[in-house]
PDB file of all heavy atoms in Angstrom:
ATOM      1  N   MET A   1      97.789  98.058  85.835  1.00  0.00           N
ATOM      2  CA  MET A   1      98.067  98.867  87.001  1.00  0.00           C
ATOM      3  C   MET A   1      98.681 100.207  86.585  1.00  0.00           C
ATOM      4  O   MET A   1      98.385 101.217  87.183  1.00  0.00           O
ATOM      5  CB  MET A   1      99.005  98.094  87.922  1.00  0.00           C
ATOM      6  CG  MET A   1      99.026  98.639  89.304  1.00  0.00           C
ATOM      7  SD  MET A   1      97.457  98.402  90.115  1.00  0.00           S
ATOM      8  CE  MET A   1      97.960  98.033  91.722  1.00  0.00           C
ATOM      9  N   ASN A   2      99.513 100.165  85.568  1.00  0.00           N
ATOM     10  CA  ASN A   2     100.145 101.391  85.089  1.00  0.00           C
ATOM     11  C   ASN A   2      99.112 102.358  84.527  1.00  0.00           C
ATOM     12  O   ASN A   2      99.257 103.572  84.662  1.00  0.00           O
ATOM     13  CB  ASN A   2     101.194 101.051  84.042  1.00  0.00           C
ATOM     14  CG  ASN A   2     102.079 102.224  83.719  1.00  0.00           C
ATOM     15  OD1 ASN A   2     102.130 103.183  84.483  1.00  0.00           O
ATOM     16  ND2 ASN A   2     102.756 102.155  82.601  1.00  0.00           N
ATOM     17  N   GLU A   3      98.051 101.819  83.917  1.00  0.00           N
ATOM     18  CA  GLU A   3      97.001 102.671  83.360  1.00  0.00           C
ATOM     19  C   GLU A   3      96.277 103.442  84.454  1.00  0.00           C
ATOM     20  O   GLU A   3      95.903 104.598  84.264  1.00  0.00           O
ATOM     21  CB  GLU A   3      96.004 101.821  82.587  1.00  0.00           C
ATOM     22  CG  GLU A   3      96.597 101.166  81.368  1.00  0.00           C
ATOM     23  CD  GLU A   3      95.641 100.182  80.727  1.00  0.00           C
ATOM     24  OE1 GLU A   3      94.505 100.047  81.212  1.00  0.00           O
ATOM     25  OE2 GLU A   3      96.044  99.562  79.734  1.00  0.00           O
ATOM     26  N   ILE A   4      96.088 102.796  85.594  1.00  0.00           N
ATOM     27  CA  ILE A   4      95.406 103.464  86.708  1.00  0.00           C
ATOM     28  C   ILE A   4      96.235 104.643  87.202  1.00  0.00           C
ATOM     29  O   ILE A   4      95.706 105.736  87.416  1.00  0.00           O
ATOM     30  CB  ILE A   4      95.137 102.461  87.843  1.00  0.00           C
ATOM     31  CG1 ILE A   4      94.122 101.417  87.384  1.00  0.00           C
ATOM     32  CG2 ILE A   4      94.624 103.168  89.089  1.00  0.00           C
ATOM     33  CD1 ILE A   4      93.933 100.278  88.350  1.00  0.00           C
ATOM     34  N   PHE A   5      97.526 104.427  87.387  1.00  0.00           N
ATOM     35  CA  PHE A   5      98.377 105.504  87.880  1.00  0.00           C
ATOM     36  C   PHE A   5      98.507 106.640  86.865  1.00  0.00           C
ATOM     37  O   PHE A   5      98.553 107.809  87.241  1.00  0.00           O
ATOM     38  CB  PHE A   5      99.751 104.971  88.278  1.00  0.00           C
ATOM     39  CG  PHE A   5      99.704 104.117  89.509  1.00  0.00           C
ATOM     40  CD1 PHE A   5     100.082 102.795  89.449  1.00  0.00           C
ATOM     41  CD2 PHE A   5      99.270 104.632  90.716  1.00  0.00           C
ATOM     42  CE1 PHE A   5     100.038 101.996  90.565  1.00  0.00           C
ATOM     43  CE2 PHE A   5      99.218 103.846  91.846  1.00  0.00           C
ATOM     44  CZ  PHE A   5      99.594 102.523  91.774  1.00  0.00           C
ATOM     45  N   SER A   6      98.540 106.304  85.581  1.00  0.00           N
ATOM     46  CA  SER A   6      98.607 107.368  84.578  1.00  0.00           C
ATOM     47  C   SER A   6      97.304 108.158  84.546  1.00  0.00           C
ATOM     48  O   SER A   6      97.315 109.367  84.341  1.00  0.00           O
ATOM     49  CB  SER A   6      98.928 106.798  83.202  1.00  0.00           C
ATOM     50  OG  SER A   6      97.889 105.975  82.737  1.00  0.00           O
ATOM     51  N   PHE A   7      96.172 107.479  84.778  1.00  0.00           N
ATOM     52  CA  PHE A   7      94.894 108.190  84.874  1.00  0.00           C
ATOM     53  C   PHE A   7      94.910 109.166  86.040  1.00  0.00           C
ATOM     54  O   PHE A   7      94.484 110.320  85.909  1.00  0.00           O
ATOM     55  CB  PHE A   7      93.747 107.189  85.044  1.00  0.00           C
ATOM     56  CG  PHE A   7      92.432 107.826  85.394  1.00  0.00           C
ATOM     57  CD1 PHE A   7      91.686 108.467  84.432  1.00  0.00           C
ATOM     58  CD2 PHE A   7      91.949 107.769  86.691  1.00  0.00           C
ATOM     59  CE1 PHE A   7      90.481 109.059  84.747  1.00  0.00           C
ATOM     60  CE2 PHE A   7      90.744 108.351  87.018  1.00  0.00           C
ATOM     61  CZ  PHE A   7      90.006 108.998  86.045  1.00  0.00           C
ATOM     62  N   PHE A   8      95.389 108.692  87.219  1.00  0.00           N
ATOM     63  CA  PHE A   8      95.460 109.577  88.380  1.00  0.00           C
ATOM     64  C   PHE A   8      96.345 110.782  88.100  1.00  0.00           C
ATOM     65  O   PHE A   8      96.032 111.906  88.496  1.00  0.00           O
ATOM     66  CB  PHE A   8      96.003 108.832  89.600  1.00  0.00           C
ATOM     67  CG  PHE A   8      95.053 107.823  90.183  1.00  0.00           C
ATOM     68  CD1 PHE A   8      95.534 106.741  90.885  1.00  0.00           C
ATOM     69  CD2 PHE A   8      93.687 107.951  90.032  1.00  0.00           C
ATOM     70  CE1 PHE A   8      94.673 105.805  91.432  1.00  0.00           C
ATOM     71  CE2 PHE A   8      92.815 107.026  90.574  1.00  0.00           C
ATOM     72  CZ  PHE A   8      93.310 105.954  91.271  1.00  0.00           C
ATOM     73  N   TRP A   9      97.460 110.563  87.428  1.00  0.00           N
ATOM     74  CA  TRP A   9      98.421 111.636  87.174  1.00  0.00           C
ATOM     75  C   TRP A   9      97.866 112.642  86.171  1.00  0.00           C
ATOM     76  O   TRP A   9      97.996 113.846  86.355  1.00  0.00           O
ATOM     77  CB  TRP A   9      99.726 111.042  86.672  1.00  0.00           C
ATOM     78  CG  TRP A   9     100.810 112.051  86.560  1.00  0.00           C
ATOM     79  CD1 TRP A   9     101.276 112.645  85.437  1.00  0.00           C
ATOM     80  CD2 TRP A   9     101.560 112.616  87.637  1.00  0.00           C
ATOM     81  NE1 TRP A   9     102.259 113.519  85.729  1.00  0.00           N
ATOM     82  CE2 TRP A   9     102.460 113.540  87.074  1.00  0.00           C
ATOM     83  CE3 TRP A   9     101.560 112.430  89.011  1.00  0.00           C
ATOM     84  CZ2 TRP A   9     103.347 114.267  87.849  1.00  0.00           C
ATOM     85  CZ3 TRP A   9     102.448 113.145  89.778  1.00  0.00           C
ATOM     86  CH2 TRP A   9     103.322 114.053  89.196  1.00  0.00           C
ATOM     87  N   GLN A  10      97.218 112.161  85.115  1.00  0.00           N
ATOM     88  CA  GLN A  10      96.724 113.059  84.073  1.00  0.00           C
ATOM     89  C   GLN A  10      95.488 113.832  84.522  1.00  0.00           C
ATOM     90  O   GLN A  10      95.347 115.010  84.216  1.00  0.00           O
ATOM     91  CB  GLN A  10      96.389 112.273  82.815  1.00  0.00           C
ATOM     92  CG  GLN A  10      97.604 111.725  82.115  1.00  0.00           C
ATOM     93  CD  GLN A  10      97.246 110.784  80.976  1.00  0.00           C
ATOM     94  OE1 GLN A  10      96.079 110.507  80.741  1.00  0.00           O
ATOM     95  NE2 GLN A  10      98.261 110.293  80.292  1.00  0.00           N
ATOM     96  N   LYS A  11      94.591 113.184  85.226  1.00  0.00           N
ATOM     97  CA  LYS A  11      93.323 113.809  85.617  1.00  0.00           C
ATOM     98  C   LYS A  11      93.388 114.486  86.977  1.00  0.00           C
ATOM     99  O   LYS A  11      92.403 115.040  87.429  1.00  0.00           O
ATOM    100  CB  LYS A  11      92.198 112.765  85.643  1.00  0.00           C
ATOM    101  CG  LYS A  11      91.977 112.062  84.331  1.00  0.00           C
ATOM    102  CD  LYS A  11      91.405 112.995  83.296  1.00  0.00           C
ATOM    103  CE  LYS A  11      91.081 112.202  82.040  1.00  0.00           C
ATOM    104  NZ  LYS A  11      90.567 113.008  80.974  1.00  0.00           N
ATOM    105  N   LYS A  12      94.536 114.410  87.648  1.00  0.00           N
ATOM    106  CA  LYS A  12      94.739 115.010  88.970  1.00  0.00           C
ATOM    107  C   LYS A  12      93.716 114.497  89.978  1.00  0.00           C
ATOM    108  O   LYS A  12      93.143 115.242  90.762  1.00  0.00           O
ATOM    109  CB  LYS A  12      94.662 116.543  88.900  1.00  0.00           C
ATOM    110  CG  LYS A  12      95.593 117.167  87.893  1.00  0.00           C
ATOM    111  CD  LYS A  12      97.046 116.954  88.254  1.00  0.00           C
ATOM    112  CE  LYS A  12      97.928 117.761  87.335  1.00  0.00           C
ATOM    113  NZ  LYS A  12      98.962 116.997  86.697  1.00  0.00           N
ATOM    114  N   LYS A  13      93.481 113.201  89.956  1.00  0.00           N
ATOM    115  CA  LYS A  13      92.540 112.565  90.880  1.00  0.00           C
ATOM    116  C   LYS A  13      93.308 111.901  92.027  1.00  0.00           C
ATOM    117  O   LYS A  13      93.134 110.729  92.318  1.00  0.00           O
ATOM    118  CB  LYS A  13      91.693 111.512  90.147  1.00  0.00           C
ATOM    119  CG  LYS A  13      90.904 112.033  88.999  1.00  0.00           C
ATOM    120  CD  LYS A  13      89.659 112.732  89.472  1.00  0.00           C
ATOM    121  CE  LYS A  13      88.820 113.124  88.273  1.00  0.00           C
ATOM    122  NZ  LYS A  13      87.678 113.904  88.619  1.00  0.00           N
ATOM    123  N   PHE A  14      94.127 112.663  92.708  1.00  0.00           N
ATOM    124  CA  PHE A  14      94.967 112.106  93.757  1.00  0.00           C
ATOM    125  C   PHE A  14      94.170 111.662  94.975  1.00  0.00           C
ATOM    126  O   PHE A  14      94.636 110.847  95.756  1.00  0.00           O
ATOM    127  CB  PHE A  14      96.037 113.112  94.176  1.00  0.00           C
ATOM    128  CG  PHE A  14      96.974 113.471  93.069  1.00  0.00           C
ATOM    129  CD1 PHE A  14      97.049 114.762  92.588  1.00  0.00           C
ATOM    130  CD2 PHE A  14      97.775 112.510  92.499  1.00  0.00           C
ATOM    131  CE1 PHE A  14      97.904 115.079  91.560  1.00  0.00           C
ATOM    132  CE2 PHE A  14      98.646 112.818  91.476  1.00  0.00           C
ATOM    133  CZ  PHE A  14      98.710 114.112  91.001  1.00  0.00           C
ATOM    134  N   TRP A  15      92.960 112.175  95.138  1.00  0.00           N
ATOM    135  CA  TRP A  15      92.149 111.776  96.275  1.00  0.00           C
ATOM    136  C   TRP A  15      91.669 110.331  96.145  1.00  0.00           C
ATOM    137  O   TRP A  15      91.233 109.729  97.120  1.00  0.00           O
ATOM    138  CB  TRP A  15      90.951 112.710  96.439  1.00  0.00           C
ATOM    139  CG  TRP A  15      90.057 112.749  95.236  1.00  0.00           C
ATOM    140  CD1 TRP A  15      90.167 113.550  94.154  1.00  0.00           C
ATOM    141  CD2 TRP A  15      88.923 111.911  95.002  1.00  0.00           C
ATOM    142  NE1 TRP A  15      89.184 113.282  93.247  1.00  0.00           N
ATOM    143  CE2 TRP A  15      88.396 112.286  93.740  1.00  0.00           C
ATOM    144  CE3 TRP A  15      88.298 110.899  95.711  1.00  0.00           C
ATOM    145  CZ2 TRP A  15      87.286 111.667  93.205  1.00  0.00           C
ATOM    146  CZ3 TRP A  15      87.192 110.295  95.173  1.00  0.00           C
ATOM    147  CH2 TRP A  15      86.691 110.678  93.926  1.00  0.00           C
ATOM    148  N   LEU A  16      91.784 109.742  94.946  1.00  0.00           N
ATOM    149  CA  LEU A  16      91.385 108.347  94.752  1.00  0.00           C
ATOM    150  C   LEU A  16      92.456 107.355  95.201  1.00  0.00           C
ATOM    151  O   LEU A  16      92.170 106.170  95.354  1.00  0.00           O
ATOM    152  CB  LEU A  16      91.044 108.090  93.289  1.00  0.00           C
ATOM    153  CG  LEU A  16      89.751 108.699  92.777  1.00  0.00           C
ATOM    154  CD1 LEU A  16      89.642 108.522  91.272  1.00  0.00           C
ATOM    155  CD2 LEU A  16      88.563 108.076  93.460  1.00  0.00           C
ATOM    156  N   MET A  17      93.673 107.828  95.393  1.00  0.00           N
ATOM    157  CA  MET A  17      94.761 106.933  95.780  1.00  0.00           C
ATOM    158  C   MET A  17      94.480 106.210  97.098  1.00  0.00           C
ATOM    159  O   MET A  17      94.657 104.987  97.162  1.00  0.00           O
ATOM    160  CB  MET A  17      96.077 107.694  95.868  1.00  0.00           C
ATOM    161  CG  MET A  17      96.610 108.065  94.518  1.00  0.00           C
ATOM    162  SD  MET A  17      97.108 106.619  93.621  1.00  0.00           S
ATOM    163  CE  MET A  17      98.724 107.110  93.153  1.00  0.00           C
ATOM    164  N   PRO A  18      94.041 106.883  98.165  1.00  0.00           N
ATOM    165  CA  PRO A  18      93.744 106.146  99.406  1.00  0.00           C
ATOM    166  C   PRO A  18      92.643 105.109  99.221  1.00  0.00           C
ATOM    167  O   PRO A  18      92.690 104.036  99.824  1.00  0.00           O
ATOM    168  CB  PRO A  18      93.301 107.231 100.388  1.00  0.00           C
ATOM    169  CG  PRO A  18      93.863 108.490  99.856  1.00  0.00           C
ATOM    170  CD  PRO A  18      93.908 108.328  98.369  1.00  0.00           C
ATOM    171  N   VAL A  19      91.667 105.406  98.378  1.00  0.00           N
ATOM    172  CA  VAL A  19      90.595 104.442  98.111  1.00  0.00           C
ATOM    173  C   VAL A  19      91.175 103.197  97.456  1.00  0.00           C
ATOM    174  O   VAL A  19      90.836 102.067  97.836  1.00  0.00           O
ATOM    175  CB  VAL A  19      89.508 105.085  97.225  1.00  0.00           C
ATOM    176  CG1 VAL A  19      88.457 104.067  96.837  1.00  0.00           C
ATOM    177  CG2 VAL A  19      88.889 106.285  97.908  1.00  0.00           C
ATOM    178  N   LEU A  20      92.049 103.382  96.493  1.00  0.00           N
ATOM    179  CA  LEU A  20      92.679 102.255  95.811  1.00  0.00           C
ATOM    180  C   LEU A  20      93.527 101.439  96.781  1.00  0.00           C
ATOM    181  O   LEU A  20      93.484 100.203  96.762  1.00  0.00           O
ATOM    182  CB  LEU A  20      93.536 102.754  94.648  1.00  0.00           C
ATOM    183  CG  LEU A  20      94.236 101.692  93.831  1.00  0.00           C
ATOM    184  CD1 LEU A  20      93.212 100.835  93.092  1.00  0.00           C
ATOM    185  CD2 LEU A  20      95.186 102.339  92.850  1.00  0.00           C
ATOM    186  N   VAL A  21      94.266 102.097  97.645  1.00  0.00           N
ATOM    187  CA  VAL A  21      95.109 101.393  98.611  1.00  0.00           C
ATOM    188  C   VAL A  21      94.251 100.572  99.574  1.00  0.00           C
ATOM    189  O   VAL A  21      94.567  99.409  99.866  1.00  0.00           O
ATOM    190  CB  VAL A  21      96.005 102.392  99.371  1.00  0.00           C
ATOM    191  CG1 VAL A  21      96.698 101.734 100.549  1.00  0.00           C
ATOM    192  CG2 VAL A  21      97.020 103.012  98.433  1.00  0.00           C
ATOM    193  N   ILE A  22      93.156 101.146 100.042  1.00  0.00           N
ATOM    194  CA  ILE A  22      92.273 100.424 100.956  1.00  0.00           C
ATOM    195  C   ILE A  22      91.646  99.216 100.266  1.00  0.00           C
ATOM    196  O   ILE A  22      91.545  98.141 100.852  1.00  0.00           O
ATOM    197  CB  ILE A  22      91.200 101.374 101.527  1.00  0.00           C
ATOM    198  CG1 ILE A  22      91.859 102.355 102.492  1.00  0.00           C
ATOM    199  CG2 ILE A  22      90.091 100.602 102.217  1.00  0.00           C
ATOM    200  CD1 ILE A  22      90.958 103.460 102.976  1.00  0.00           C
ATOM    201  N   LEU A  23      91.242  99.365  99.005  1.00  0.00           N
ATOM    202  CA  LEU A  23      90.678  98.240  98.270  1.00  0.00           C
ATOM    203  C   LEU A  23      91.710  97.122  98.082  1.00  0.00           C
ATOM    204  O   LEU A  23      91.375  95.938  98.162  1.00  0.00           O
ATOM    205  CB  LEU A  23      90.149  98.703  96.917  1.00  0.00           C
ATOM    206  CG  LEU A  23      88.843  99.484  96.956  1.00  0.00           C
ATOM    207  CD1 LEU A  23      88.505 100.000  95.558  1.00  0.00           C
ATOM    208  CD2 LEU A  23      87.726  98.644  97.505  1.00  0.00           C
ATOM    209  N   ILE A  24      92.953  97.490  97.834  1.00  0.00           N
ATOM    210  CA  ILE A  24      94.012  96.485  97.689  1.00  0.00           C
ATOM    211  C   ILE A  24      94.237  95.752  99.008  1.00  0.00           C
ATOM    212  O   ILE A  24      94.382  94.527  99.031  1.00  0.00           O
ATOM    213  CB  ILE A  24      95.310  97.140  97.171  1.00  0.00           C
ATOM    214  CG1 ILE A  24      95.128  97.569  95.721  1.00  0.00           C
ATOM    215  CG2 ILE A  24      96.495  96.192  97.318  1.00  0.00           C
ATOM    216  CD1 ILE A  24      96.256  98.401  95.179  1.00  0.00           C
ATOM    217  N   ILE A  25      94.226  96.484 100.111  1.00  0.00           N
ATOM    218  CA  ILE A  25      94.419  95.858 101.424  1.00  0.00           C
ATOM    219  C   ILE A  25      93.274  94.898 101.741  1.00  0.00           C
ATOM    220  O   ILE A  25      93.498  93.784 102.229  1.00  0.00           O
ATOM    221  CB  ILE A  25      94.569  96.935 102.517  1.00  0.00           C
ATOM    222  CG1 ILE A  25      95.908  97.648 102.354  1.00  0.00           C
ATOM    223  CG2 ILE A  25      94.456  96.332 103.907  1.00  0.00           C
ATOM    224  CD1 ILE A  25      96.079  98.855 103.245  1.00  0.00           C
ATOM    225  N   ILE A  26      92.036  95.313 101.461  1.00  0.00           N
ATOM    226  CA  ILE A  26      90.883  94.446 101.716  1.00  0.00           C
ATOM    227  C   ILE A  26      90.954  93.190 100.844  1.00  0.00           C
ATOM    228  O   ILE A  26      90.660  92.090 101.310  1.00  0.00           O
ATOM    229  CB  ILE A  26      89.567  95.216 101.501  1.00  0.00           C
ATOM    230  CG1 ILE A  26      89.387  96.239 102.618  1.00  0.00           C
ATOM    231  CG2 ILE A  26      88.381  94.277 101.445  1.00  0.00           C
ATOM    232  CD1 ILE A  26      88.212  97.165 102.423  1.00  0.00           C
ATOM    233  N   GLY A  27      91.348  93.354  99.601  1.00  0.00           N
ATOM    234  CA  GLY A  27      91.500  92.191  98.730  1.00  0.00           C
ATOM    235  C   GLY A  27      92.569  91.246  99.222  1.00  0.00           C
ATOM    236  O   GLY A  27      92.393  90.021  99.201  1.00  0.00           O
ATOM    237  N   PHE A  28      93.680  91.799  99.687  1.00  0.00           N
ATOM    238  CA  PHE A  28      94.759  90.969 100.223  1.00  0.00           C
ATOM    239  C   PHE A  28      94.294  90.212 101.461  1.00  0.00           C
ATOM    240  O   PHE A  28      94.585  89.023 101.617  1.00  0.00           O
ATOM    241  CB  PHE A  28      95.980  91.842 100.548  1.00  0.00           C
ATOM    242  CG  PHE A  28      97.130  91.072 101.125  1.00  0.00           C
ATOM    243  CD1 PHE A  28      97.892  90.253 100.320  1.00  0.00           C
ATOM    244  CD2 PHE A  28      97.441  91.176 102.468  1.00  0.00           C
ATOM    245  CE1 PHE A  28      98.957  89.526 100.850  1.00  0.00           C
ATOM    246  CE2 PHE A  28      98.500  90.455 103.002  1.00  0.00           C
ATOM    247  CZ  PHE A  28      99.250  89.640 102.198  1.00  0.00           C
ATOM    248  N   LEU A  29      93.557  90.889 102.347  1.00  0.00           N
ATOM    249  CA  LEU A  29      93.034  90.213 103.532  1.00  0.00           C
ATOM    250  C   LEU A  29      92.068  89.094 103.149  1.00  0.00           C
ATOM    251  O   LEU A  29      92.039  88.043 103.794  1.00  0.00           O
ATOM    252  CB  LEU A  29      92.335  91.214 104.451  1.00  0.00           C
ATOM    253  CG  LEU A  29      93.215  91.992 105.411  1.00  0.00           C
ATOM    254  CD1 LEU A  29      92.378  93.011 106.175  1.00  0.00           C
ATOM    255  CD2 LEU A  29      93.929  91.071 106.370  1.00  0.00           C
ATOM    256  N   GLY A  30      91.263  89.324 102.126  1.00  0.00           N
ATOM    257  CA  GLY A  30      90.343  88.284 101.672  1.00  0.00           C
ATOM    258  C   GLY A  30      91.065  87.066 101.155  1.00  0.00           C
ATOM    259  O   GLY A  30      90.662  85.930 101.424  1.00  0.00           O
ATOM    260  N   ILE A  31      92.138  87.267 100.417  1.00  0.00           N
ATOM    261  CA  ILE A  31      92.922  86.140  99.896  1.00  0.00           C
ATOM    262  C   ILE A  31      93.608  85.395 101.029  1.00  0.00           C
ATOM    263  O   ILE A  31      93.606  84.165 101.074  1.00  0.00           O
ATOM    264  CB  ILE A  31      93.950  86.639  98.855  1.00  0.00           C
ATOM    265  CG1 ILE A  31      93.227  87.132  97.610  1.00  0.00           C
ATOM    266  CG2 ILE A  31      94.944  85.547  98.511  1.00  0.00           C
ATOM    267  CD1 ILE A  31      94.110  87.858  96.631  1.00  0.00           C
ATOM    268  N   VAL A  32      94.175  86.134 101.970  1.00  0.00           N
ATOM    269  CA  VAL A  32      94.854  85.503 103.099  1.00  0.00           C
ATOM    270  C   VAL A  32      93.846  84.754 103.968  1.00  0.00           C
ATOM    271  O   VAL A  32      94.123  83.659 104.448  1.00  0.00           O
ATOM    272  CB  VAL A  32      95.621  86.556 103.924  1.00  0.00           C
ATOM    273  CG1 VAL A  32      96.103  85.989 105.238  1.00  0.00           C
ATOM    274  CG2 VAL A  32      96.793  87.088 103.122  1.00  0.00           C
ATOM    275  N   ALA A  33      92.663  85.340 104.156  1.00  0.00           N
ATOM    276  CA  ALA A  33      91.652  84.705 105.000  1.00  0.00           C
ATOM    277  C   ALA A  33      91.156  83.398 104.396  1.00  0.00           C
ATOM    278  O   ALA A  33      90.820  82.465 105.123  1.00  0.00           O
ATOM    279  CB  ALA A  33      90.490  85.657 105.205  1.00  0.00           C
ATOM    280  N   ALA A  34      91.106  83.320 103.094  1.00  0.00           N
ATOM    281  CA  ALA A  34      90.597  82.114 102.438  1.00  0.00           C
ATOM    282  C   ALA A  34      91.609  80.971 102.452  1.00  0.00           C
ATOM    283  O   ALA A  34      91.228  79.820 102.298  1.00  0.00           O
ATOM    284  CB  ALA A  34      90.210  82.433 101.004  1.00  0.00           C
ATOM    285  N   SER A  35      92.874  81.289 102.649  1.00  0.00           N
ATOM    286  CA  SER A  35      93.892  80.243 102.517  1.00  0.00           C
ATOM    287  C   SER A  35      94.776  80.081 103.748  1.00  0.00           C
ATOM    288  O   SER A  35      95.901  79.634 103.625  1.00  0.00           O
ATOM    289  CB  SER A  35      94.770  80.550 101.307  1.00  0.00           C
ATOM    290  OG  SER A  35      95.452  81.766 101.522  1.00  0.00           O
ATOM    291  N   SER A  36      94.278  80.441 104.909  1.00  0.00           N
ATOM    292  CA  SER A  36      95.134  80.313 106.083  1.00  0.00           C
ATOM    293  C   SER A  36      94.355  79.755 107.265  1.00  0.00           C
ATOM    294  O   SER A  36      93.135  79.682 107.253  1.00  0.00           O
ATOM    295  CB  SER A  36      95.733  81.670 106.463  1.00  0.00           C
ATOM    296  OG  SER A  36      94.758  82.482 107.052  1.00  0.00           O
ATOM    297  N   ALA A  37      95.086  79.407 108.296  1.00  0.00           N
ATOM    298  CA  ALA A  37      94.471  78.906 109.519  1.00  0.00           C
ATOM    299  C   ALA A  37      93.889  80.038 110.356  1.00  0.00           C
ATOM    300  O   ALA A  37      93.178  79.797 111.325  1.00  0.00           O
ATOM    301  CB  ALA A  37      95.504  78.139 110.333  1.00  0.00           C
ATOM    302  N   LEU A  38      94.189  81.272 109.991  1.00  0.00           N
ATOM    303  CA  LEU A  38      93.674  82.429 110.729  1.00  0.00           C
ATOM    304  C   LEU A  38      92.288  82.859 110.265  1.00  0.00           C
ATOM    305  O   LEU A  38      91.750  83.837 110.762  1.00  0.00           O
ATOM    306  CB  LEU A  38      94.638  83.611 110.572  1.00  0.00           C
ATOM    307  CG  LEU A  38      96.033  83.418 111.154  1.00  0.00           C
ATOM    308  CD1 LEU A  38      96.897  84.620 110.819  1.00  0.00           C
ATOM    309  CD2 LEU A  38      95.963  83.225 112.650  1.00  0.00           C
ATOM    310  N   SER A  39      91.720  82.136 109.317  1.00  0.00           N
ATOM    311  CA  SER A  39      90.439  82.550 108.750  1.00  0.00           C
ATOM    312  C   SER A  39      89.321  82.715 109.775  1.00  0.00           C
ATOM    313  O   SER A  39      88.531  83.651 109.656  1.00  0.00           O
ATOM    314  CB  SER A  39      90.017  81.612 107.630  1.00  0.00           C
ATOM    315  OG  SER A  39      89.906  80.305 108.100  1.00  0.00           O
ATOM    316  N   PRO A  40      89.204  81.879 110.802  1.00  0.00           N
ATOM    317  CA  PRO A  40      88.128  82.119 111.774  1.00  0.00           C
ATOM    318  C   PRO A  40      88.268  83.447 112.515  1.00  0.00           C
ATOM    319  O   PRO A  40      87.291  83.984 113.012  1.00  0.00           O
ATOM    320  CB  PRO A  40      88.242  80.955 112.754  1.00  0.00           C
ATOM    321  CG  PRO A  40      88.978  79.902 112.033  1.00  0.00           C
ATOM    322  CD  PRO A  40      89.883  80.625 111.075  1.00  0.00           C
ATOM    323  N   PHE A  41      89.475  83.980 112.566  1.00  0.00           N
ATOM    324  CA  PHE A  41      89.679  85.239 113.268  1.00  0.00           C
ATOM    325  C   PHE A  41      89.537  86.450 112.353  1.00  0.00           C
ATOM    326  O   PHE A  41      89.279  87.560 112.800  1.00  0.00           O
ATOM    327  CB  PHE A  41      91.068  85.252 113.921  1.00  0.00           C
ATOM    328  CG  PHE A  41      91.275  84.108 114.864  1.00  0.00           C
ATOM    329  CD1 PHE A  41      92.114  83.060 114.516  1.00  0.00           C
ATOM    330  CD2 PHE A  41      90.608  84.056 116.070  1.00  0.00           C
ATOM    331  CE1 PHE A  41      92.292  81.994 115.374  1.00  0.00           C
ATOM    332  CE2 PHE A  41      90.781  82.990 116.938  1.00  0.00           C
ATOM    333  CZ  PHE A  41      91.629  81.955 116.589  1.00  0.00           C
ATOM    334  N   ILE A  42      89.729  86.249 111.048  1.00  0.00           N
ATOM    335  CA  ILE A  42      89.651  87.340 110.102  1.00  0.00           C
ATOM    336  C   ILE A  42      88.230  87.534 109.595  1.00  0.00           C
ATOM    337  O   ILE A  42      87.799  88.647 109.341  1.00  0.00           O
ATOM    338  CB  ILE A  42      90.643  87.115 108.937  1.00  0.00           C
ATOM    339  CG1 ILE A  42      92.069  87.128 109.464  1.00  0.00           C
ATOM    340  CG2 ILE A  42      90.471  88.178 107.871  1.00  0.00           C
ATOM    341  CD1 ILE A  42      93.120  86.816 108.423  1.00  0.00           C
ATOM    342  N   TYR A  43      87.453  86.461 109.469  1.00  0.00           N
ATOM    343  CA  TYR A  43      86.099  86.559 108.935  1.00  0.00           C
ATOM    344  C   TYR A  43      85.189  87.510 109.717  1.00  0.00           C
ATOM    345  O   TYR A  43      84.381  88.200 109.128  1.00  0.00           O
ATOM    346  CB  TYR A  43      85.452  85.181 108.821  1.00  0.00           C
ATOM    347  CG  TYR A  43      85.909  84.411 107.620  1.00  0.00           C
ATOM    348  CD1 TYR A  43      86.297  83.072 107.738  1.00  0.00           C
ATOM    349  CD2 TYR A  43      85.969  84.987 106.368  1.00  0.00           C
ATOM    350  CE1 TYR A  43      86.717  82.359 106.638  1.00  0.00           C
ATOM    351  CE2 TYR A  43      86.397  84.278 105.267  1.00  0.00           C
ATOM    352  CZ  TYR A  43      86.760  82.973 105.414  1.00  0.00           C
ATOM    353  OH  TYR A  43      87.189  82.281 104.331  1.00  0.00           O
ATOM    354  N   PRO A  44      85.281  87.603 111.047  1.00  0.00           N
ATOM    355  CA  PRO A  44      84.415  88.571 111.753  1.00  0.00           C
ATOM    356  C   PRO A  44      84.687  90.029 111.372  1.00  0.00           C
ATOM    357  O   PRO A  44      83.837  90.882 111.585  1.00  0.00           O
ATOM    358  CB  PRO A  44      84.733  88.332 113.222  1.00  0.00           C
ATOM    359  CG  PRO A  44      85.206  86.931 113.280  1.00  0.00           C
ATOM    360  CD  PRO A  44      85.936  86.715 111.983  1.00  0.00           C
ATOM    361  N   LEU A  45      85.853  90.322 110.801  1.00  0.00           N
ATOM    362  CA  LEU A  45      86.144  91.693 110.378  1.00  0.00           C
ATOM    363  C   LEU A  45      85.280  92.098 109.203  1.00  0.00           C
ATOM    364  O   LEU A  45      85.028  93.272 108.993  1.00  0.00           O
ATOM    365  CB  LEU A  45      87.616  91.834 109.998  1.00  0.00           C
ATOM    366  CG  LEU A  45      88.629  91.610 111.133  1.00  0.00           C
ATOM    367  CD1 LEU A  45      90.035  91.699 110.580  1.00  0.00           C
ATOM    368  CD2 LEU A  45      88.416  92.613 112.241  1.00  0.00           C
ATOM    369  N   PHE A  46      84.808  91.127 108.413  1.00  0.00           N
ATOM    370  CA  PHE A  46      83.977  91.419 107.257  1.00  0.00           C
ATOM    371  C   PHE A  46      82.556  91.131 107.624  1.00  0.00           C
ATOM    372  O   PHE A  46      81.628  91.322 107.108  1.00  0.00           O
ATOM    373  CB  PHE A  46      84.407  90.583 106.048  1.00  0.00           C
ATOM    374  CG  PHE A  46      85.823  90.850 105.634  1.00  0.00           C
ATOM    375  CD1 PHE A  46      86.827  89.959 105.901  1.00  0.00           C
ATOM    376  CD2 PHE A  46      86.135  92.032 104.976  1.00  0.00           C
ATOM    377  CE1 PHE A  46      88.128  90.209 105.515  1.00  0.00           C
ATOM    378  CE2 PHE A  46      87.435  92.300 104.584  1.00  0.00           C
ATOM    379  CZ  PHE A  46      88.428  91.383 104.855  1.00  0.00           C
TER     380      PHE A  46
END
């Protein structure tokens, strides 16, 4: 994770930060959807 942030800082690719945050949120939702009782309500979002 530290390598990603150092890449952003060195290459001045700050516009990629929102993309990374959105990907992390989607991944978190996928993990939560697979292991919770709320999965029938979360699956239609994908």
